[in-house]
Structure formats: structure tokens, C-alpha cells
VEXDREN-2710 file (C-alpha; in Angstrom, 1 decimal):
% VEXDREN-2710
k/r/px/py/pz
1/MET/0.0/0.0/0.0
2/LYS/1.4/3.4/-1.0
3/ARG/1.1/6.4/1.3
4/LEU/0.5/10.0/0.4
5/THR/2.7/12.2/2.6
6/GLY/0.8/15.1/4.2
7/VAL/-2.7/13.8/3.3
8/SER/-5.0/12.6/6.1
9/ARG/-7.2/9.6/6.0
10/GLU/-10.2/11.9/5.7
11/GLY/-8.5/13.7/2.8
12/ILE/-8.0/10.4/1.0
13/HIS/-11.7/9.6/1.4
14/VAL/-12.7/13.0/0.0
15/LEU/-10.3/12.6/-2.9
16/MET/-11.7/9.1/-3.7
17/ALA/-15.2/10.4/-3.5
18/GLU/-14.5/13.2/-6.0
19/VAL/-12.2/11.2/-8.4
20/GLY/-13.4/7.7/-7.9
21/THR/-11.2/4.6/-8.2
22/ASN/-11.0/4.4/-12.0
23/LEU/-8.1/6.7/-12.9
24/GLU/-8.0/5.8/-16.6
25/ARG/-9.3/9.2/-17.7
26/PHE/-6.1/10.8/-16.4
27/PRO/-3.1/9.9/-18.6
28/ASP/-0.6/10.5/-15.7
29/ALA/-0.3/12.0/-12.2
30/GLU/0.3/15.5/-13.6
31/HIS/-3.1/15.5/-15.3
32/LEU/-4.8/14.3/-12.1
33/SER/-3.0/17.0/-10.0
34/SER/-3.9/19.7/-12.5
35/TRP/-7.6/18.6/-12.5
36/ALA/-7.5/18.7/-8.7
37/GLY/-6.0/22.2/-8.7
38/VAL/-3.0/21.2/-6.7
39/CYS/-0.2/21.2/-9.3
40/PRO/2.6/23.7/-8.5
41/GLY/3.3/26.5/-10.8
42/LYS/6.6/27.4/-12.3
43/THR/9.1/28.7/-9.8
44/GLY/9.3/32.5/-9.9
45/LYS/6.3/33.0/-12.2
46/ARG/2.8/33.8/-11.1
47/ARG/0.1/33.4/-13.7
48/GLN/-3.1/32.9/-11.8
49/THR/-3.9/35.1/-8.8
50/THR/-7.2/33.6/-7.8
51/GLN/-8.0/30.1/-6.6
52/ARG/-9.9/27.7/-8.7
53/LYS/-13.6/27.4/-7.9
54/SER/-14.8/23.9/-6.9
END
């Protein structure tokens, strides 16, 4: 079993409820993190100043 550092058990449950268990629609981890709105931006560059609406 893999662990996600910094993510609580409740956070995992919320993530699974939102995304589901079938991750085939995401080609890779970068696409999933982008969809979730948690992908880091490029260092030193700020493009978006507002948070993504859920």
C-alpha cells in the first residue's frame, strides 16, 4: 500500500469520492493533480492570482 505524505485519511476519502477509483481518464499523475488544482506553478512565475472554484 502506498502512502501520500501530508494527506490525512479523511482527505483520501474526499479525494476518492471526487475522483473515484478508476483513474484511466487521467493519462498521468500530472493531469490528475492539474484537475484537482494542486499542481505547483513554475518557480518565480505567477500566472493565476485567484484560486480555482470547486
